[in-house]
N, C-alpha and C positions, 0 to 999 in steps of 0.2 A: 941185366939186374941194377945193374948200374942206375940206370933211371928209375926204379923202385927202389933203392938205395935212397936215393935224393929225394921220392918225393915221401917219404919216409923220414925222413932229419928233418924236413920242409914244415912235416902236418904234427912233429914230435912237438912243442913249446905251446902251441895253439889248442892243440888236443889235452895235454896234460891239464891246460889252464880250464877248461869244461870240466873234464873228467876225474881231476885229485879234489876239488868241493863236494860231488856226486858222493865219492866213497867215503869220503869226512862225513858228510849227512848219515852215510847208510850205517857207517859205525856208530855215532853219537846215539843215533836211536835207538840198536843194537844195547847197548851197555846201560840206556838213560830210562828209557820203557819197557813196560811190562810184555816182550815178545820172546815165544820162547824159538831156540833155534826151529824146531822144528817148522815154525810159523815160515820161518827166515830161509830158511832150503827152499820151504815151499814157493815162495815168493821170489827165490833167487831162478831156480827151475826154471818158472813159465814167464820170466823176464829172459833165461835164454833164448827158451823155444821161441819168442816172438822175438829178440833180434839174429837168430838163423832163419825165421820166414822172411825178414827183411831186407839182410842179405844174400840169399839165395834167388829173392824175387828180383833186387836190383842189383848184382854184380851177376851176370850170367858169365861164360868163358867169354876168352877175346874176341874169337870168331865171332859170335855172335853178335857182340859189342860193333864188329866190323859191320859184320851184315846189315845194320839195324840203320849206320851213320850209312851206309852206303844205296840203301833204301831210301831214306830220307833225301838224298843228293838228287838219288832217280827222279824224285816226287817234285823236287822245286825245278831240273831239267823240261820233266815233265810239262810245267804248267808253264814255265815259260816260253812254250814253244807252243801255246795254244791259240796265241794270236798269229802266227802265221799256217794253223789248222784252220782257224776260217777265213782267210783268205786262198785258200784251196791247195797248198802244203802238203806232199803226203808225208804223215811224220809214223814210224813205226817204235814203240817198243821192246825192251828185251826181249829182241829177238831168239828165236832156240837155234842152236848150230846144232850141225850132225857130230862134228867132232871138236872141241875145246870148249871154252867160257862161250856165254850168249854176248851178244851182242847187245849194248844200253839203248842207243838208238840211230834208227836210222833217217836222214831227209831230205823228203826228193823236193825242188823246186825250181822255178825257173834258173838259178844259177848253176843245177847240178845235184850231184848225189855228194850226203857226208854222212859220214861214220862219226859218231859222237859218243865217247867214254866221258860219263861223268865221275870226278872225282872231289868229294867231301871232305875237306883237310881242315885240321885243326893248327892255329899256329900260323907263323910266317910264313908263306907258298914264297920263294924266289925260283928262278931255272940258274943253274948252274955246269957249264960244265956238258951242255946236251941235255941235260938229264930236271925232272922237278922235285924240291928239294923242299920240304916242310919240316923249319924250325919251331921248337912247342915253347908257346910263352913263359909256360913257369920254370922253363929248366934249359937254357941255352946248348946243354951237353947233349939235347935229345933230338937228333936229327932223324929223319926220314928221307932215303934218299931214293927214287921210281928208276930206277936204271934201265930196267924189261920195256919200261911203258909205251917209249913212241916206238922198237922196235915190235914190239905186239900189234900194235893197231896199224902201221904198218902191214905187216903182215896179213892184220883181217881185213884189211881194206884192200890189200892184192884180192882175196877169195871171196870176198864180196864182189869186187868187178869180172873177176873169172864166172861166177854164179849169175850175174848181170845179164853178162854175155851170152851163158849158153839159153839161158830164159828169153833172152830178147834177141837175140842174134847181132847186137849189137854193142860193142865196145864201149866203155863208161869209165869216167876218172872219177875216182873217188875221193873226195877231202876227209882227210882224218882230223878229226877233233877233237880236244880233251878241255872240259869244262869244267872250271873248276868254280867251284864253293868255297869262300875262305878270302882271310885275307890275303891278296895278290896284289899285294904294290905296283908291280910293274907293266900289271895289263895283258892286251895281248901281243903275245911274241909266236914267231911262225921260224921252225927250225927243222930243215931238210925233212920237209914235204908232211909237218905237223903244226896245227894250231893248237895254241894253249890261250884260252881265253874265260878270262872273270862270266859266271853265267849269269850276271846281269847284265850285262853286255851281248848277250848269243844271240837274242832275235833279231836285234838291231845289226849287227854285223852279217848273220846271213842276208837280210834281205836289203843291206847294200851292194853285197855281192856282184860283181858285172857275170853276161851270159858268160859261157867257154867263149875263148875266142880259137882256143887251140882244137887241131880235128881230135874226132874219139881215139885213135890209132895214134898220136903223138901224147894224148893222156895217160893211151896207157903206159906208152912205152917209160913217160917220164916217172909213171908211178913204179913203174919196177929197177927205176936206174939203183 
């Protein structure tokens, strides 16, 4: 609620500058022109109906807004990976899980297997105390901390590794990657087996990765650490 109140305070002056003259003109017209009150009420009702329609269309519930932003970010990641697909890499998107949330992207190429989660974030994005943090541009007090992101992604990487072992009979090291679309001035960061990277650097970073040097057994052990 603090963020909402701050937003309303910032908006109040600008909104009044626009709305107050409109109200004044309306009252002057009603008082000086031959407009009966029934016609005025009909116009007000029609205008209110139009405003309600626009509001409901353009102001969906917060979870719908978050889903839309996430979907836009995933499409950006898909586009960034197209060049790798043309070079023979295997790229899968929105992989359904029997339990838990779907996996955003799984990429397989010469350097190994990568589990990617896309984050399409507003504001200035930083990495603080082992977590991704988004500071909103218009309100310094509005801060979002993604404290469980890394542990959840590592858990999904372990599950994917186990599934691939069951399907292929071989152990695989899964590199967990958070793909960030937004203002992330720190650039690429690696912390506790999770890589955080700006989306526009993703394809270049993936292709520059060396082939795995550790054995599959060593890789899986490291992932479990």
